[in-house]
C-alpha positions as CSV (number, residue, x, y, z in Angstrom):
1,M,-22.3,14.0,-105.7
2,T,-21.1,17.7,-106.9
3,A,-23.6,20.0,-107.8
4,Q,-24.2,20.9,-111.4
5,P,-24.6,24.7,-112.3
6,G,-28.1,23.8,-113.3
7,D,-28.8,22.5,-110.4
8,V,-27.3,25.3,-108.5
9,D,-29.4,27.9,-110.6
10,A,-32.8,25.9,-110.2
11,K,-32.0,26.2,-106.5
12,Q,-31.7,29.7,-106.5
13,V,-34.8,30.2,-108.5
14,A,-36.9,28.1,-105.9
15,L,-35.5,30.1,-102.9
16,A,-36.2,33.5,-104.5
17,A,-39.8,32.1,-105.8
18,L,-40.2,31.3,-101.8
19,A,-39.5,34.8,-100.7
20,T,-42.9,36.0,-102.3
21,T,-45.0,32.8,-102.0
22,L,-45.4,29.7,-99.8
23,H,-47.4,26.6,-100.8
24,P,-48.1,24.7,-97.6
25,V,-49.4,21.4,-98.4
26,L,-52.4,19.7,-96.3
27,V,-52.4,15.6,-96.8
28,P,-55.1,13.5,-94.5
29,V,-53.7,10.6,-92.5
30,P,-54.6,7.1,-94.1
31,Q,-57.7,5.6,-93.0
32,V,-55.8,2.7,-91.6
33,A,-54.6,5.0,-88.9
34,A,-57.7,7.1,-88.2
35,Q,-58.8,5.1,-85.5
36,R,-56.9,5.4,-81.9
37,T,-54.4,2.7,-82.5
38,K,-50.9,2.1,-81.3
39,D,-49.6,2.8,-84.5
40,Q,-51.5,5.6,-85.0
41,V,-48.7,8.7,-84.6
42,V,-46.1,6.4,-86.7
43,W,-48.9,7.1,-89.4
44,Q,-49.3,10.6,-88.6
45,R,-45.8,11.2,-88.9
46,A,-45.5,9.4,-92.3
47,A,-48.4,11.2,-93.7
48,S,-46.8,14.5,-92.7
49,R,-43.5,13.4,-94.5
50,A,-45.5,13.0,-97.5
51,A,-46.9,16.1,-97.3
52,L,-43.3,17.6,-97.0
53,A,-42.5,15.7,-100.0
54,R,-45.5,17.0,-102.3
55,C,-44.7,20.4,-100.9
56,A,-40.8,19.8,-102.1
57,E,-42.0,18.6,-105.3
58,I,-44.4,22.0,-105.7
59,V,-41.7,24.1,-104.7
60,G,-38.5,22.8,-106.5
61,A,-36.9,21.9,-103.4
62,P,-34.5,19.0,-102.6
63,R,-36.4,15.2,-102.2
64,E,-34.0,14.0,-99.7
65,G,-32.0,15.4,-97.0
66,W,-34.9,16.6,-94.4
67,R,-33.9,16.0,-91.1
68,Q,-34.2,17.0,-87.3
69,N,-32.3,17.6,-84.3
70,A,-32.5,15.3,-81.2
71,D,-35.4,17.6,-80.3
72,R,-37.1,17.0,-83.3
73,V,-36.5,20.5,-84.7
74,P,-36.4,20.7,-88.3
75,L,-32.9,21.4,-89.7
76,P,-32.4,23.8,-93.0
77,N,-31.6,21.7,-96.1
78,E,-29.4,23.3,-98.6
79,G,-30.9,27.0,-97.6
80,F,-34.5,25.7,-97.5
81,Y,-36.3,25.7,-94.1
82,W,-39.3,23.5,-93.3
83,S,-41.9,22.4,-90.5
84,V,-44.6,19.6,-90.5
85,T,-47.5,19.3,-88.3
86,H,-49.9,16.2,-87.6
87,K,-53.0,15.3,-86.1
88,R,-55.2,12.5,-86.2
89,L,-57.1,13.1,-89.4
90,W,-54.8,15.7,-91.2
91,T,-51.0,16.5,-91.6
92,G,-49.3,19.7,-93.0
93,A,-45.9,20.9,-94.2
94,V,-44.3,24.1,-95.6
95,I,-41.2,24.7,-97.2
96,S,-39.6,28.2,-97.0
97,N,-36.2,30.2,-97.7
98,E,-36.4,31.4,-93.9
99,P,-37.3,29.8,-90.7
100,A,-40.9,28.1,-91.1
101,G,-44.1,27.1,-89.0
102,V,-46.7,25.6,-90.0
103,D,-50.1,23.6,-87.6
104,V,-53.0,22.3,-88.2
105,E,-55.8,21.7,-85.7
106,P,-59.5,20.1,-85.4
107,L,-62.2,22.2,-84.7
108,I,-63.3,20.7,-81.4
109,E,-64.3,21.7,-77.9
110,R,-61.7,21.9,-75.2
111,R,-62.2,22.8,-71.7
112,R,-62.4,26.6,-71.1
113,R,-59.8,26.7,-68.6
114,T,-57.5,25.8,-71.6
115,H,-57.6,29.7,-72.5
116,D,-55.6,30.9,-69.7
117,H,-52.8,28.8,-70.9
118,V,-52.9,30.1,-74.3
119,A,-53.1,34.0,-74.0
120,S,-53.9,36.7,-72.0
121,P,-57.6,38.6,-71.6
122,E,-56.3,41.6,-73.5
123,E,-55.2,39.0,-76.4
124,W,-58.4,37.5,-76.5
125,A,-60.1,41.0,-76.9
126,L,-58.0,41.6,-79.8
127,A,-58.3,37.9,-81.1
128,G,-62.1,38.6,-82.1
129,P,-65.3,37.2,-80.8
130,D,-65.4,34.4,-78.1
131,T,-65.8,31.4,-80.2
132,W,-63.7,28.1,-80.7
133,N,-62.7,29.1,-84.0
134,T,-61.1,32.4,-82.1
135,F,-59.5,30.0,-79.9
136,Y,-57.9,27.9,-82.6
137,R,-56.7,31.1,-84.5
138,V,-54.8,31.9,-81.4
139,W,-53.3,28.6,-81.0
140,T,-52.5,27.7,-84.2
141,A,-51.1,31.2,-84.8
142,K,-49.0,30.8,-81.9
143,E,-47.7,27.2,-82.6
144,S,-46.8,28.1,-86.1
145,T,-44.7,31.6,-84.6
146,L,-43.1,29.0,-82.1
147,K,-42.1,26.5,-84.6
148,S,-40.0,29.0,-86.4
149,H,-37.8,29.7,-83.6
150,G,-37.7,26.0,-82.7
151,R,-39.7,26.6,-79.6
152,G,-42.8,24.2,-78.3
153,I,-46.3,25.2,-76.9
154,G,-45.0,25.6,-73.4
155,R,-43.9,29.1,-74.7
156,L,-47.6,30.0,-75.8
157,R,-47.9,32.4,-73.3
158,A,-44.5,34.2,-74.3
159,C,-45.6,34.6,-78.0
160,H,-48.2,37.2,-78.3
161,I,-51.1,38.4,-80.3
162,M,-50.7,42.4,-81.6
163,S,-53.6,42.5,-84.0
164,A,-56.0,40.4,-86.0
165,D,-57.9,40.6,-89.3
166,A,-61.0,39.2,-89.9
167,T,-60.5,35.6,-89.9
168,V,-57.6,35.5,-92.4
169,Q,-54.4,36.6,-90.5
170,M,-52.8,38.0,-87.2
171,T,-49.7,39.6,-86.8
172,L,-47.6,38.4,-83.4
173,E,-44.5,38.9,-81.5
174,Y,-42.2,36.6,-80.0
175,E,-38.9,38.0,-78.3
176,G,-39.1,41.0,-80.0
177,H,-39.3,39.6,-83.4
178,V,-42.9,40.6,-85.4
179,S,-44.3,37.7,-87.5
180,R,-47.6,37.5,-89.8
181,V,-49.5,34.3,-89.8
182,E,-52.4,33.1,-92.3
183,H,-55.1,30.7,-91.6
184,Y,-56.9,28.5,-93.6
185,E,-60.2,26.6,-92.6
186,F,-61.0,23.2,-94.1
187,D,-62.8,20.0,-93.5
188,G,-63.5,20.7,-89.6
189,H,-59.9,22.0,-89.3
190,L,-57.8,25.2,-89.3
191,A,-54.7,25.5,-90.5
192,A,-52.0,28.3,-89.8
193,V,-48.6,29.1,-91.6
194,L,-45.9,31.9,-90.9
195,C,-46.1,33.7,-93.9
196,D,-45.2,37.5,-92.9
197,N,-45.9,39.4,-96.3
198,R,-45.6,36.5,-98.7
199,T,-48.7,35.3,-100.8
200,V,-50.3,31.9,-99.4
201,V,-51.4,29.1,-101.7
202,W,-52.8,26.6,-99.9
203,H,-52.9,22.8,-101.2
204,V,-55.4,20.2,-99.7
205,E,-54.1,16.9,-101.4
206,P,-56.3,14.1,-100.2
207,D,-55.1,11.8,-103.3
208,V,-51.4,12.0,-102.3
209,V,-50.1,8.3,-101.2
210,V,-48.5,8.0,-98.0
211,P,-45.9,5.0,-98.1
212,V,-46.3,2.2,-95.2
213,P,-43.7,3.4,-92.5
214,K,-40.6,1.4,-92.2
215,A,-41.6,0.8,-88.1
216,L,-44.5,-1.2,-89.6
217,G,-42.8,-3.1,-92.4
218,G,-42.7,-0.6,-95.1
219,D,-39.4,-0.1,-97.5
C-alpha cells in the first residue's frame, strides 16, 4: 500500500518530536508468568512487545513492522529506531528517531565479584557510593548504551563511564561515541534509557493488556 501524504506528514511530525522528547514505557509481566516456569521468557517477550505497542501509540509510530535480525537486534521501522527489555516482573520499550537503548533490572544483590566484570575501579569511583543502586545504575547505563550499538553485555568493560550526576543521569563513551543515559527507579527496579540531551517522560503502565503469546496458543 502506497503511503498517503497525510501519513508521511504525521510520521515526520512524530520523528521531529522524538528529537526532543522520549517516552519509554514500562509494563509488568502478567502474573501467570511471574513464577519461574518454562513459559516465563515467552510471556516476558510478549509483555515487552505490548510495551512497544503502547510506546508506538504514544509517540505516533507505526503499529506494525517492528522486526529484529538473526541476532535479535532491532531493525529500524520507517525511520523509527527501537529497543525493548524484559525481566521476570517488568519489561520496557522505547522508540526514538536515532539508535535506541533501554534496560530494566531488579534491585537485588549479586555476588560482589560481578563488579569487576562490569566496570573498572576508576569508573566505580565516578559512579557514586558503593551500593547496589550504584551497581545497577552502571549496569543499566552500559547495557542501554551498548544496545544502541547493537552490542550485548559481553562488551560492558569496553563501554566507559565518564561522569555521573547524582542519581539521575550518566555520560558514557563507547568506541569514540559519547552518550547520555537517564535512570528511573520504580517498584524495586531500576530502568535506564539512552537519551543524550532529550527530555525523558517515563510511562509506568500496569494496566496494559498483554495478549497470550502465539507460542502458547494465542491469536
